C-alpha positions in Angstrom: 21.2 9.9 -14.2 20.6 12.3 -11.3 19.7 10.7 -7.9 16.2 12.3 -8.0 15.5 10.3 -11.1 15.9 7.0 -9.3 12.9 4.9 -8.3 12.5 4.0 -4.7 13.8 0.5 -5.3 16.7 1.8 -7.3 17.7 4.4 -4.7 17.3 1.9 -1.9 19.6 -0.6 -3.6 22.2 2.2 -4.3 22.1 3.3 -0.6 22.4 -0.3 0.6 25.4 -0.9 -1.7 27.1 2.3 -0.5 26.9 3.9 -3.9 24.6 6.7 -2.8 24.1 8.4 0.5 20.7 9.6 1.9 22.3 13.1 2.1 23.1 13.0 -1.6 19.7 11.7 -2.5 17.8 14.3 -0.4 20.0 17.1 -1.7 19.2 16.0 -5.2 15.4 15.9 -4.6 15.4 19.2 -2.8 17.3 20.7 -5.8 14.7 19.3 -8.1 12.0 20.9 -6.0 13.8 24.2 -6.2 13.9 23.8 -10.0 10.3 22.9 -10.6 8.1 24.0 -7.7 7.3 27.5 -8.9 5.8 25.9 -12.1 4.0 23.0 -10.4 2.9 24.1 -6.9 3.0 20.6 -5.5 4.0 21.6 -1.9 2.1 23.7 0.6 4.9 23.4 3.3 8.5 22.5 2.6 10.6 21.2 5.5 14.0 21.4 3.8 16.2 21.9 6.9 14.6 19.1 8.9 14.8 16.9 5.8 18.5 17.5 5.6 18.9 16.7 9.3 17.0 13.5 8.9 19.1 12.5 5.9 22.3 13.1 8.0 20.9 10.9 10.8 19.9 8.2 8.3 23.4 8.2 6.8 25.1 7.9 10.2 22.7 5.0 11.2 23.4 3.1 8.0 27.2 3.7 8.3 26.9 2.3 11.9 25.2 -0.9 10.6 21.7 0.1 11.8 20.0 -0.1 8.4 16.2 -0.2 8.9 15.2 -1.4 5.4 14.5 -0.1 1.9 12.9 3.2 3.0 15.8 4.2 5.2 17.0 7.6 3.9 14.4 7.9 1.2 12.8 11.3 0.8 9.0 11.5 0.5 6.0 13.9 0.5 3.0 13.8 2.8 -0.5 14.9 1.7 -1.5 17.9 3.8 -4.4 16.0 5.4 -1.9 13.7 7.3 -0.4 14.9 10.5 3.4 15.2 10.9 4.7 16.5 14.3 5.7 20.1 14.0 4.3 20.8 10.6 0.9 22.5 10.2 -1.9 20.4 8.7 -3.7 23.1 6.7 -5.7 20.8 4.4 -4.9 23.5 1.8 -7.6 25.6 3.4 -7.9 28.8 5.4 -9.9 26.8 7.9 -6.9 24.5 8.6 -5.7 23.7 12.1 -4.1 26.8 13.7 -1.3 24.9 15.5 1.0 22.2 14.3 0.2 18.7 15.7 2.3 17.5 18.6 2.7 14.0 17.2 2.8 12.1 14.0 -0.2 10.4 12.5 0.0 6.6 12.6 1.1 6.3 9.0 3.7 9.1 9.3 5.0 7.4 12.5 5.5 4.2 10.6 7.4 5.9 7.8 9.6 7.6 10.4 10.3 4.3 12.1 11.3 3.0 8.7 13.8 5.8 8.4 12.1 7.7 5.5 13.0 11.4 5.2 10.0 13.8 5.2 10.4 16.6 2.6 7.2 18.5 3.4 3.4 18.6 3.0 1.8 18.4 -0.5 -1.3 20.3 -1.7 -4.7 18.7 -1.6 -8.0 19.9 -2.9 -9.4 21.8 0.1 -10.1 19.1 2.8 -9.9 16.5 0.1 -13.3 17.5 -1.2 -12.6 17.7 -4.9 -10.9 16.1 -7.9 -8.8 18.9 -9.3 -6.4 20.3 -6.7 -6.5 23.8 -8.2 -3.3 25.1 -6.5 -1.2 22.4 -8.3 -0.5 22.0 -12.1 -0.3 18.8 -14.0 3.3 17.5 -14.3 2.9 16.8 -18.0 1.0 20.0 -19.1 0.7 23.0 -16.8 -2.5 24.1 -18.5 -4.3 21.0 -17.3 -5.5 19.9 -13.9 -3.3 17.8 -11.6 -6.3 15.7 -10.5 -7.2 15.4 -6.9 -7.5 15.4 -4.2 -4.0 14.1 -3.8 -2.8 16.2 -6.7 0.3 17.6 -4.9 1.5 14.1 -4.0 1.1 12.7 -7.5 2.7 15.7 -9.2 5.7 15.6 -6.8 6.3 12.0 -7.6 5.8 12.4 -11.3 8.2 15.3 -11.5 11.0 13.8 -9.3 10.2 16.2 -6.5 9.6 13.2 -4.1 10.8 9.6 -4.4 7.3 8.6 -3.1 4.4 10.2 -1.4 1.3 9.4 0.6 -2.2 10.4 -0.4 -5.7 9.8 0.7 -8.6 8.4 -1.3 -12.3 8.9 -0.6 -13.6 8.6 -4.1 -10.6 8.2 -6.3 -8.3 10.8 -4.8 -5.1 8.7 -5.1 -6.0 6.9 -8.3 -7.3 9.9 -10.3 -4.1 12.1 -9.9 -2.0 9.0 -10.3 -3.6 8.3 -13.7 -3.5 12.0 -14.8 0.2 12.4 -14.0 1.4 9.0 -15.1 2.4 7.4 -11.8 1.2 4.4 -9.7 -1.5 4.9 -7.1 -2.6 2.3 -4.6 -5.8 2.5 -2.5 -5.5 -0.4 0.0 -8.4 -2.3 1.5 -10.5 -0.1 3.9 -9.1 -0.7 7.4 -5.7 -2.1 6.3 -4.0 1.2 7.2 -5.0 3.3 10.3 -6.5 6.7 9.9 -5.4 8.1 13.2 -4.1 11.6 12.7 -5.6 11.9 9.2 -8.1 14.8 8.6 -11.3 13.0 7.6 -13.5 13.8 4.7 -15.9 10.8 5.0 -14.9 8.4 7.8 -16.4 5.3 6.2 -14.9 6.0 2.7 -11.4 7.4 3.6 -8.3 5.4 2.8 -4.5 6.2 3.0 -2.1 4.9 0.4 1.1 5.4 -1.6 1.8 7.1 -4.9 5.0 5.9 -6.5 6.7 5.5 -9.9 6.5 1.7 -10.0 4.5 -1.1 -8.6 7.6 -2.4 -6.9 7.9 0.9 -5.1 4.3 0.8 -4.0 4.8 -2.6 -2.5 7.9 -1.4 -0.6 5.9 1.5 0.9 2.9 -0.7 1.7 5.2 -3.1 3.5 6.5 -0.3 5.8 3.0 1.0 6.4 1.4 -2.4 7.3 1.8 -3.1 11.0 0.0 -3.3 14.2 -3.4 -1.7 13.8 -5.1 0.8 16.0 -7.4 0.1 18.9 -10.0 -2.6 18.2 -13.1 -1.1 16.6 -11.5 2.2 15.8 -12.5 3.9 12.5 -10.2 3.1 9.7 -8.6 0.0 11.2 -9.3 -3.7 10.7 -7.8 -7.1 11.1 -5.1 -7.8 8.5 -7.0 -10.9 7.3 -10.4 -11.1 5.9 -12.5 -13.4 3.6 -11.3 -13.2 0.1 -13.9 -15.4 -1.7 -11.9 -18.7 -1.7 -9.7 -18.4 1.3 -8.4 -16.1 4.0 -5.3 -14.3 2.8 -2.8 -12.2 4.7 -2.3 -8.5 4.0 0.1 -7.6 1.3 3.9 -7.4 1.8 6.6 -6.3 -0.5 8.0 -9.9 -0.5 4.8 -11.1 -2.1 5.7 -9.2 -5.3 7.6 -11.4 -7.8 10.8 -10.2 -9.4 10.5 -8.4 -12.8 11.2 -11.4 -14.8 8.2 -13.3 -13.3 5.4 -12.0 -15.4 3.5 -15.4 -15.7 -0.2 -14.9 -14.8 -1.3 -18.4 -15.9 -4.4 -19.5 -14.0 -5.3 -16.0 -13.0 -8.9 -14.9 -13.9 -9.3 -11.3 -14.9 -12.9 -9.9 -15.1 -13.5 -7.3 -17.8 -16.7 -5.3 -17.2 -19.4 -5.2 -19.9 -21.0 -2.1 -18.5 -20.3 1.0 -16.3 -16.5 1.1 -16.6 -16.5 1.4 -20.4 -19.5 3.7 -20.7 -18.8 7.4 -21.3 -15.1 6.9 -21.7 -12.8 8.6 -24.2 -12.1 6.3 -27.1 -8.3 6.7 -26.7 -8.5 5.8 -23.0 -10.7 2.8 -23.7 -8.3 1.6 -26.5 -5.2 2.0 -24.3 -6.8 0.2 -21.3 -8.1 -2.7 -23.5 -4.6 -3.0 -25.0 -3.2 -3.2 -21.4 -5.7 -5.9 -20.6 -4.6 -7.7 -23.7 -1.0 -7.6 -22.4 -2.2 -9.3 -19.2 -3.9 -12.0 -21.3 -0.6 -12.4 -23.2 1.0 -13.0 -19.8 -1.3 -16.0 -19.3 -4.3 -14.5 -17.6 -7.8 -15.7 -18.5 -10.1 -12.9 -19.5 -13.8 -13.2 -18.5 -16.6 -10.8 -19.3 -18.5 -9.7 -16.2 -21.4 -7.6 -15.1 -20.8 -5.0 -12.4 -23.4 -5.6 -9.7 -25.8 -2.7 -8.9 -23.9 -0.5 -11.2 -26.8 2.0 -11.7 -26.7 2.7 -7.9 -23.0 3.1 -7.4 -22.6 6.8 -7.7 -25.8 7.7 -5.8 -24.6 5.4 -3.0 -21.2 7.0 -2.9 -22.6 10.5 -2.7 -25.3 9.4 -0.2 -22.5 8.4 2.2 -19.9 11.0 1.5 -21.9 14.2 1.5 -23.6 13.9 5.0 -20.4 12.4 6.6 -18.3 15.3 5.3 -20.8 17.9 6.5 -20.9 16.2 10.0 -17.1 16.5 10.2 -17.3 20.2 9.4 -20.4 21.1 11.4 -18.9 23.5 13.8 -16.6 25.4 11.5 -19.2 25.6 8.8 -21.4 27.4 11.2 -18.8 29.7 12.7 -16.5 30.6 9.7 -18.3 29.6 6.5 -16.6 32.4 4.6 -13.2 30.8 5.0 -14.1 27.8 2.9 -13.7 27.8 -0.9 -17.0 28.3 -2.7 -17.0 24.8 -4.3 -16.4 23.0 -0.9 -18.7 25.3 1.1 -21.6 24.5 -1.3 -21.1 20.8 -1.0 -20.9 21.0 2.8 -24.1 23.1 3.0 -25.8 20.6 0.7 -24.9 17.8 3.1 -26.9 19.4 5.9 -30.0 18.9 3.7 -29.6 15.1 3.3 -32.4 13.3 5.4 -31.2 10.7 7.8 -33.4 8.1 6.0 -31.4 8.7 2.8 -28.1 8.2 4.6 -29.4 5.0 6.1 -30.6 3.8 2.7 -27.1 4.5 1.3 -25.6 2.4 4.1 -28.0 -0.5 3.2 -27.1 -0.1 -0.4 -23.4 -0.4 0.4 -24.0 -3.6 2.4 -25.8 -5.1 -0.6 -23.0 -4.0 -2.9 -20.3 -5.6 -0.7 -22.2 -8.9 -0.7 -22.6 -8.7 -4.5 -18.9 -7.9 -5.1 -17.9 -10.8 -2.8 -19.9 -13.1 -5.0 -18.3 -11.5 -8.1 -14.8 -12.4 -6.7 -15.9 -16.0 -6.5 -15.8 -15.9 -10.3 -12.7 -13.8 -10.9 -9.5 -12.9 -9.1 -9.1 -9.3 -10.4 -11.3 -6.8 -12.2 -9.5 -4.7 -14.8 -11.0 -1.4 -16.1 -10.1 2.3 -16.7 -9.1 4.4 -13.7 -10.4 7.6 -15.3 -12.7 8.2 -18.3 -10.4 10.8 -19.9 -7.0 12.3 -19.6 -6.4 15.5 -17.7 -8.7 18.3 -18.8 -7.7 22.0 -19.0 -7.9 23.9 -15.8 -10.9 26.1 -16.9 -13.0 23.2 -18.0 -16.0 22.5 -15.8 -18.2 20.0 -17.6 -17.8 17.1 -20.1 -20.1 16.5 -23.0 -20.2 12.9 -24.1 -21.1 11.7 -27.7 -24.4 10.1 -26.3 -25.5 13.6 -25.3 -24.8 13.1 -21.6 -23.2 16.0 -19.8 -21.6 15.8 -16.4 -19.3 17.8 -14.2 -15.5 17.1 -14.4 -15.6 15.9 -10.8 -18.5 13.5 -11.4 -16.7 12.2 -14.5 -13.4 11.5 -12.6 -15.1 10.0 -9.5 -17.4 7.7 -11.4 -15.0 4.9 -12.1 -13.2 5.0 -8.8 -16.0 5.3 -6.3 -17.0 1.6 -6.4 -13.8 0.6 -4.7 -14.4 3.2 -1.9 -18.0 2.1 -1.4 -17.1 -1.6 -1.1 -13.7 -1.0 0.5 -11.9 -3.3 -1.9 -8.3 -2.6 -2.8 -7.6 -0.8 -6.1 -4.4 -0.1 -8.0 -4.0 2.4 -10.8 -1.2 1.9 -13.4 -0.2 4.5 -16.1 -1.2 3.8 -19.7 -0.7 6.1 -22.6 -3.7 6.9 -24.9 -2.6 7.4 -28.5 -2.2 10.9 -29.9 -2.7 13.0 -26.7 0.7 12.8 -25.1 -1.2 12.6 -21.8 -1.4 9.5 -19.5 -4.5 7.7 -18.2 -4.8 4.7 -15.9 -5.5 1.0 -15.9 -7.3 0.2 -12.7 -7.0 -3.2 -11.0 -9.4 -4.2 -8.2 -9.3 -7.3 -6.1 -10.6 -9.1 -3.0 -10.4 -7.4 0.4 -6.9 -7.7 1.9 -5.5 -9.3 -1.3 -3.2 -6.4 -2.3 -0.6 -9.0 -3.1 -2.4 -10.2 -6.1 -3.0 -6.7 -7.4 0.7 -6.0 -7.0 1.6 -9.2 -8.8 -0.6 -8.4 -11.7 0.6 -4.8 -11.8 4.2 -5.9 -11.8 3.5 -8.3 -14.7 2.0 -5.4 -16.7 5.0 -3.2 -16.0 7.3 -5.9 -17.2 5.3 -6.7 -20.3 4.8 -3.0 -21.2 8.4 -2.0 -20.5 7.5 0.8 -18.0 10.6 2.5 -16.6 9.1 4.7 -13.9 11.4 7.7 -14.3 10.2 11.3 -13.6 8.5 13.1 -16.5 10.1 16.2 -18.1 8.6 19.4 -16.6 7.8 22.0 -19.2 9.2 25.5 -18.9 
């Protein structure tokens, strides 16, 4: 096995034991990038020289007994909406910032403090406003979309071109590419991780989170990212405790995740939606997700049929919040240099200017009611289990989806439909890879939980990995 094939946990253990050095691991991952990047297009900016210097520094620190933890010496990718000092934040757009930021974003600073090695910036759908990431190709099939908007991060992790990566999620932008490329994607609770230094799409829906090969790896990254929050009341920050339905629970930490042999979910209540999440879903995806839920039941969890509150209003509420907030963020550049935006993003931004203030306020009220309703739902169950995406990755040229009931929707609408509820309500959501029969392409099992109860999601996800025998290695990259 080559070092780039190791999971984060595996690489960290080897470094700790002196069996692998950060220099060797970084060189292996950079070599992998060199071998596959021209076919995948995962990176917009590669910082190979600084990555090598960081790896040398990590190796010296570890040799001197100053080991900072499991991320020390681990190479990672950073979505190009997230500032890293000295590297331009282009947002995969011609409108991107003209000068590199002088300092790290809050999350990049925390990874740097943990000793992680930054490889470079990964592609996003322009300003995170889309679900395909057209510059990047799917790690499993280059003729298919990578998913978005964190497509570059998901593809890099899936292909072994990063040991882990960070993405952002406003309507599924971590979970969708994670599902379509067969990796793990975690959208934490809104406010758990700070958004300082992250280019905003929609300030009240944006989240930052990890993409990894295993749930254990996601827990390790989350542990490094959870720390002192930003200034009180700042957008995207919150207390690390919040009501969870039955008690106040602390934010997730890697130590909360049981070892692989602990797959007992006895006493846990898992809600399986009767509607919304299994409507207009590919039969193969539905079968694979229901089989995964069956494995959780075999681990001891109790399955309960549930109704998703206010389901018919979910997508309208999401768009009612996101579209005007995104337009407000781009107001000046949309007026001064509209020609620099891609057509798909420009049309959405222009449409946002037409949303009446009353409609935006009604969407805010709808969200408040949804949060209350989901809080009541989590009095009945501990976790909700459902598909992450309604279908596997479509071909790059496909624009719409025709469902058997005669319904037609755009590809973006289809992929956002099952992820948006967790953004609107702010609850944590975890996507795990599942394999629909006959396609050779992955999809995702989505687990959603109480605010700030990431620990339970990680526990359930780890149990599923153990029961299903997931290995978390990189996928073969086609020629």
